[in-house]
C-alpha positions, 0 to 999 in steps of 0.5 A: 532496649529494644532486643532485651523488651524482645526477649521479655516479649519472647519469655512472656509469650512462651510462658503463657503457651505454656499456662495456656496449655495447662489450663485448657488441660485442667478445664478439659478434665472431667475430674476437676471441680466444677467451682474450679473449672468456673474460676479457670474460664473466668480468669481467662476472660477477666485478665489476660484471655488465653493466647491473647499476648501472643500477637501484642506488640513489645509495648502492649505486652509490657503494660500487659504484663506490668498493669493491673487494671481492668482493661475490658471497659473504659466506663467514662466513654461509653455510648449507648447505640442501639436498644434492642427487644426479644419477646418469649412466650405468648399472650397467656405468658408473655416476656418482653426482655430488652437489650442496650448495646454500647460502643464498647461491646458490653451490654444490659439486660431489662425486661419490661413488666408483665402484661406490659407492651414492650413498645413502652421501652422501644420509645424511650431509645431516642431519648437514650441514644449516645448518652453514658450508660454509667449515669444511671441516675441522670438517664432516669431522670430523662425518661421517666416522666414517660412511665406511669402507673400500672404497666405504663411503667414498664418501658422505664423500668425496663431501661433501668434494670439494663443500665444497672447490669450495664454499669455492673459489667463495666466496673466489674461488681454486682449490681447491688454493690452499686446500690450501696452494698448488701444487707443479705446473702440470701433472698427469702422468697415467697410462692405464688400458688393460683388458687383451686376449688378443691381446698384439700388438693389445693392444700396439698399444693401448698405442702408440697410447696414447704416439703419438697421445694423448700419453701418459708413463706406461701402466697395464695389466691382467696378471692370471692371466685373460691365460692362464688359458683355456689348459691347464696354466698354473693349478692349482685353477681349476674350483673358483672358476669358472675364477677370472676373476670376481675382480670379481664380488661377487654371491655371497659364498662365491665367488671374488671375495669369497674373499681371494688366502690362501684359494683356493690358486690356483697358478700353473704355470711354463707360466703365468708363461712365457706371461705374461712373453711377454704383458708382453715384447710390450708392452715391445717395443712401447712401450719401456723409456723408458715407466713402465708398471705393472700391476694386477688380478692374481688371488687368489692367496697370496703365494708366488705373488705372489712367483713372479709379481713375480720373472718380471716383475723384468726388465721394469722396471714401474712397479709391481705394484699389490694383489698382496695385500689391503692390510690385511695388513701383513706380507705387503706387506712381505714381498712388498716386500722379496723383489722389485725391483719397487715394490709399490703399494697403496692404493685401498681404504684410507680415512684414514691412521690406517685403513690408510696409516700401518701399511704406511707405518710398517712400510715395507711398501710402495714406493708407496701409491696411494689413491683420493681418492673413498675415502681421505678426500677433497682435505685427508685424501689431501693429508695421507697423500702428506705423512707418506708424504714423510716416510716416503720413500714417493711417491704416485700417485693411483687414480680412475676416476670422472667429470671432477668426482672427476677435478678434485678429484684434480688439485687435490690432485695440485698441492698434494702434493709426493711426487706421481708420476702420476693415473689415467685411467680413461676414455681411450676414452670419448667422453662422459666429459669432455663432462659438465663445462665447464671455468670456467677458459681452459685445457683439461682435459686437454693431451696426456696432463697435466691442466691445474691450474685457475689462473683458476678457483675451487673444483674449476674446472668446472661441469657440461653440464647438457644432456649429463648429462641425456642420460646419467642413469641410466634408474633415477634420479629425476630430475636434482638433484632436492629430497631432503627425505626425508634432512633428518632426523636421528634417531640420537645420533651421538656415539661416547663417552660 
């Protein structure tokens, strides 16, 4: 019997040697199409690796040649062994990426939301070490108490992203498949475009988004900053340093940290006319077929928000975003009831029950707009979308992160029926897409649409280490260095007795 097995093994080794040479030759041939070359590389890595049987025992050779079971991982035996970070960019462009490692060499990628601290994620390491990453919902329940609204949800969501990436790799399926399947193969994008003081120049930039870059949905900044420097347009701005720094949060009592109802900044009729002229120039450039949404309005009360909104109604904007804080449910409802233009909010809300459900139950918004980096990650954001669908409300998705967070959004959008469009916040950054490599056969983006990975597991990406290292934050210690200082859990976390 041994001699027969030995003959089979020898024959298999000889055949694989021959196949190996043929595949390497075809991969190396410049005339081989890219798709065919990628297929050969993936086939070699996904099944029996090139030359992988040459040194196998007789028993293992028989097992490999007679079994179709994927042996890349044993999901039920996976354990989390580490959580590491790499911070790219600088204070003006900062991306905190995380990597969750396992005992089987499979790892998952996630991203702490833009503007958030990577320590929000590192803190969670001691809570998930030794657990199986494929139990995503259970692990989310372990860590969800450490997330909150705004950027404080960034750590929990980064971990959740990485778990889905890891789980997909372990089972060899895309993340959207783990969420229940997909509704679409392409994800419509809306291109964020920072505002400019010259409406004509800004309109030309918006036109480029359509004619050259292929976008079918646009977004612009439309705040009081557009007319704020002209005398007679605004009331009570000098005490607020011109009311231009709504994202300057250094001073706790400054304009950026003062809630909308408490500034008494007002817009005059002259100011409203100036804003209307600005929007009209943009509309004339891109036309009315193009959905055009807006945000970054400024910190003023609901009365001025209604006046502003009514002035915009005739331009048929796709939505007005975050005109009042999301947690003022009654004010959002008043605003929505008063205007023809849809009202959207949600980028700062953590989890369904935390803020989306009250807004949806009260029919206080026309469009919900979660940011997956805050809202709870892929599964929770899908649940938010599903609940909104039951309430007859559509979902757009806010996103200002790197391609890691972007692709997590793509999978969630693919799996959510009432989805409208996903934000692309880095259209003009030539380095943005370079930090990852797509592991499937399709490019990340094609003319204003993101391609849903159909033939790649997890999120469908791997990091381009060379590009990432070049973009490392100068204050960051190394590139995915070990983090043993975050291994130890020192507190009793249960919230009940």
